[in-house]
DOLOBA-942515 format. One record per residue (C-alpha): residue in one letter; chain; x, y, z; residue number from 1. Coordinates in Angstrom, 1 decimal. Example, Ala and Ser with C-alpha at 12.3 -4.5 7.8 and 13.67 -1.06 7.14 Angstrom:
2
["a","A",[12.3,-4.5,7.8],1]
["s","A",[13.7,-1.1,7.1],2]
***
This chain:
189
["m","A",[0.1,-0.2,-0.3],1]
["k","A",[2.7,2.2,0.8],2]
["y","A",[5.4,1.8,-2.1],3]
["g","A",[3.2,0.9,-4.4],4]
["v","A",[3.3,-3.1,-6.0],5]
["k","A",[5.8,-2.9,-8.7],6]
["s","A",[8.5,-1.4,-6.8],7]
["v","A",[8.8,-3.8,-3.6],8]
["s","A",[10.7,-6.9,-4.9],9]
["m","A",[10.9,-10.0,-3.1],10]
["d","A",[14.2,-9.3,-1.7],11]
["d","A",[12.7,-6.1,0.0],12]
["i","A",[10.0,-8.3,1.5],13]
["a","A",[12.3,-10.9,2.8],14]
["r","A",[15.1,-8.7,4.0],15]
["h","A",[12.5,-6.7,5.8],16]
["l","A",[11.2,-9.9,7.3],17]
["g","A",[14.3,-11.1,8.2],18]
["i","A",[14.1,-14.2,6.3],19]
["s","A",[16.2,-16.0,3.0],20]
["k","A",[14.8,-15.0,-0.2],21]
["k","A",[14.5,-19.5,-0.5],22]
["t","A",[12.6,-19.5,2.9],23]
["l","A",[10.1,-17.0,1.2],24]
["y","A",[9.9,-19.0,-2.0],25]
["a","A",[9.0,-22.0,0.1],26]
["e","A",[5.9,-20.7,1.1],27]
["l","A",[5.0,-18.7,-1.6],28]
["s","A",[5.2,-19.5,-5.6],29]
["n","A",[5.6,-16.1,-6.7],30]
["k","A",[5.5,-12.1,-6.2],31]
["s","A",[1.6,-12.6,-7.8],32]
["e","A",[0.5,-15.1,-5.5],33]
["l","A",[2.1,-13.3,-2.6],34]
["v","A",[-0.1,-9.8,-4.1],35]
["v","A",[-3.3,-12.0,-4.4],36]
["e","A",[-3.0,-13.1,-0.3],37]
["a","A",[-2.2,-9.5,0.6],38]
["i","A",[-5.4,-8.6,-1.0],39]
["k","A",[-7.4,-11.4,0.3],40]
["l","A",[-5.9,-10.3,3.8],41]
["f","A",[-7.0,-6.6,3.1],42]
["i","A",[-10.6,-7.6,2.2],43]
["k","A",[-10.8,-9.6,5.2],44]
["e","A",[-9.6,-7.3,7.6],45]
["e","A",[-11.8,-4.2,6.0],46]
["k","A",[-14.6,-6.3,6.7],47]
["k","A",[-13.9,-6.8,10.0],48]
["a","A",[-13.1,-2.8,10.2],49]
["i","A",[-16.2,-1.5,8.9],50]
["g","A",[-18.3,-4.8,10.3],51]
["e","A",[-17.1,-2.7,13.8],52]
["i","A",[-18.3,0.9,12.6],53]
["t","A",[-21.8,-0.9,11.2],54]
["g","A",[-22.1,-2.8,15.0],55]
["k","A",[-20.9,0.6,16.9],56]
["a","A",[-22.6,3.1,14.9],57]
["e","A",[-26.8,4.7,16.3],58]
["n","A",[-27.6,5.0,13.0],59]
["a","A",[-27.3,5.2,9.4],60]
["l","A",[-25.8,8.5,9.1],61]
["q","A",[-23.1,7.8,11.6],62]
["e","A",[-22.2,4.0,10.0],63]
["i","A",[-21.5,5.8,6.6],64]
["t","A",[-19.7,8.7,7.6],65]
["g","A",[-17.7,6.5,10.0],66]
["i","A",[-17.0,4.0,6.7],67]
["a","A",[-16.1,7.2,4.7],68]
["a","A",[-13.5,8.0,7.3],69]
["f","A",[-12.3,4.7,7.5],70]
["v","A",[-11.7,4.8,3.4],71]
["l","A",[-10.4,8.0,3.8],72]
["q","A",[-7.5,7.0,5.9],73]
["a","A",[-6.7,4.0,3.8],74]
["l","A",[-6.3,6.2,0.5],75]
["r","A",[-4.1,8.3,2.2],76]
["k","A",[-1.7,5.4,3.0],77]
["m","A",[-2.4,4.3,-0.6],78]
["k","A",[0.1,4.9,-3.2],79]
["p","A",[-1.7,6.4,-6.1],80]
["t","A",[-0.4,4.1,-8.7],81]
["l","A",[-1.1,1.1,-6.5],82]
["s","A",[-4.1,0.2,-9.1],83]
["y","A",[-2.3,0.7,-12.0],84]
["d","A",[0.3,-1.6,-11.1],85]
["l","A",[-2.4,-4.5,-9.8],86]
["k","A",[-4.5,-3.7,-13.1],87]
["k","A",[-1.0,-4.2,-15.6],88]
["y","A",[1.1,-6.6,-13.1],89]
["h","A",[-1.3,-9.0,-11.3],90]
["p","A",[-4.6,-9.3,-12.8],91]
["r","A",[-5.5,-12.1,-10.3],92]
["a","A",[-5.0,-9.7,-7.5],93]
["w","A",[-7.2,-6.6,-9.4],94]
["a","A",[-10.2,-9.1,-10.4],95]
["i","A",[-10.4,-10.1,-7.0],96]
["i","A",[-10.7,-6.3,-5.9],97]
["q","A",[-13.4,-6.2,-9.1],98]
["n","A",[-15.3,-8.9,-8.0],99]
["d","A",[-15.1,-10.1,-3.9],100]
["h","A",[-14.2,-6.2,-2.6],101]
["l","A",[-16.7,-4.6,-4.9],102]
["q","A",[-19.2,-6.9,-4.1],103]
["q","A",[-18.7,-6.9,-0.3],104]
["i","A",[-18.9,-2.9,-0.4],105]
["e","A",[-22.2,-2.8,-2.6],106]
["k","A",[-23.7,-5.2,0.2],107]
["t","A",[-22.5,-2.9,2.5],108]
["i","A",[-24.1,0.3,1.1],109]
["a","A",[-27.1,-1.6,0.4],110]
["n","A",[-27.5,-2.1,3.7],111]
["n","A",[-27.0,1.5,4.9],112]
["l","A",[-29.4,2.6,2.4],113]
["k","A",[-32.3,0.2,4.0],114]
["r","A",[-31.1,1.1,7.4],115]
["g","A",[-31.4,5.0,6.5],116]
["i","A",[-34.7,4.7,5.1],117]
["e","A",[-35.9,2.7,7.6],118]
["e","A",[-34.8,5.4,10.2],119]
["g","A",[-36.0,8.5,8.1],120]
["y","A",[-32.8,9.5,7.2],121]
["y","A",[-32.7,8.6,3.3],122]
["r","A",[-35.6,9.3,1.0],123]
["d","A",[-38.0,5.8,0.6],124]
["d","A",[-37.9,6.1,-3.0],125]
["i","A",[-34.3,4.7,-3.3],126]
["d","A",[-34.1,1.9,-5.5],127]
["v","A",[-31.4,0.2,-3.0],128]
["i","A",[-29.8,-2.1,-5.1],129]
["l","A",[-29.7,0.0,-8.0],130]
["q","A",[-28.0,2.7,-5.8],131]
["a","A",[-25.7,0.4,-4.2],132]
["r","A",[-24.6,-0.3,-7.8],133]
["i","A",[-24.1,3.3,-8.6],134]
["y","A",[-21.7,4.0,-5.6],135]
["v","A",[-19.9,1.0,-6.4],136]
["g","A",[-19.5,2.9,-9.9],137]
["l","A",[-18.4,5.8,-8.7],138]
["a","A",[-16.1,3.7,-6.6],139]
["k","A",[-14.4,2.2,-9.9],140]
["l","A",[-13.8,5.7,-11.1],141]
["l","A",[-11.4,6.5,-8.6],142]
["a","A",[-9.4,3.2,-9.6],143]
["e","A",[-9.5,4.8,-13.1],144]
["e","A",[-7.3,7.5,-12.8],145]
["e","A",[-7.5,8.4,-16.5],146]
["i","A",[-11.1,9.2,-16.2],147]
["i","A",[-11.2,11.8,-13.8],148]
["a","A",[-8.5,14.2,-14.4],149]
["y","A",[-5.6,11.9,-14.2],150]
["g","A",[-2.8,13.3,-11.6],151]
["k","A",[-4.6,16.3,-10.9],152]
["y","A",[-6.6,15.1,-8.0],153]
["d","A",[-5.9,12.4,-5.4],154]
["k","A",[-8.0,9.6,-4.1],155]
["a","A",[-9.0,10.9,-1.2],156]
["y","A",[-9.8,14.3,-2.9],157]
["l","A",[-12.1,12.4,-5.0],158]
["y","A",[-13.7,10.0,-2.7],159]
["k","A",[-14.7,12.9,-0.4],160]
["h","A",[-16.0,14.7,-3.5],161]
["m","A",[-17.6,11.0,-4.2],162]
["m","A",[-19.3,10.8,-0.8],163]
["t","A",[-20.6,14.3,-0.8],164]
["y","A",[-22.3,13.7,-4.2],165]
["h","A",[-23.6,10.0,-2.9],166]
["l","A",[-25.2,11.8,0.3],167]
["n","A",[-26.9,14.5,-1.4],168]
["g","A",[-28.4,11.9,-3.7],169]
["i","A",[-30.1,9.7,-0.9],170]
["m","A",[-31.0,12.2,1.9],171]
["n","A",[-34.5,13.5,2.7],172]
["n","A",[-34.9,16.8,4.6],173]
["e","A",[-34.3,15.0,7.8],174]
["g","A",[-30.9,13.5,7.1],175]
["r","A",[-29.6,16.6,5.5],176]
["k","A",[-30.2,18.2,9.4],177]
["a","A",[-28.4,15.3,11.1],178]
["i","A",[-25.8,14.9,8.8],179]
["n","A",[-23.6,17.6,9.6],180]
["n","A",[-23.1,16.5,13.1],181]
["y","A",[-21.6,13.2,11.8],182]
["l","A",[-19.7,14.9,8.9],183]
["n","A",[-17.8,17.6,11.5],184]
["k","A",[-17.1,14.5,13.8],185]
["e","A",[-15.1,12.2,11.2],186]
["n","A",[-13.3,15.5,10.5],187]
["l","A",[-15.3,15.2,6.5],188]
["a","A",[-16.9,18.2,6.2],189]
***
């Protein structure tokens, strides 16, 4: 996440772990296998963290802003070329992100939308599945840097604007009255 996939070698990893490269290759057949396992672990840890946020949230607004703060923190740690490196050099890992990870995100957003509607913060005329897929589509745009002014904006900035767009599209008047408290609390305003 910090240095990018391409720039970190198996020698670097072995040195960082304090083991020989031979020992590393006894566990993993190649760097692509390591990248796939790292992506799977990242997704598993993210799912756990979002589950904790969801479990502690008093309502849908606190939940979505907590998730947004978590994602922003992760994006700020991520090297800008990470998605490019994965797409170009590690297509299996990229496929896991495009399938498993995005399905997980869609499910999380759909659940948040249902909760927000039930609690009276979100519009009750939302097509939950469609709106969750729109959110995922917007998230995919973050990975496609060349579509949105490549290099002009960092991903954290883009994500913050994506969340503003998403929230304005789903909230009713009650949600708009309550949201600023949560945005300020999570430093998203």
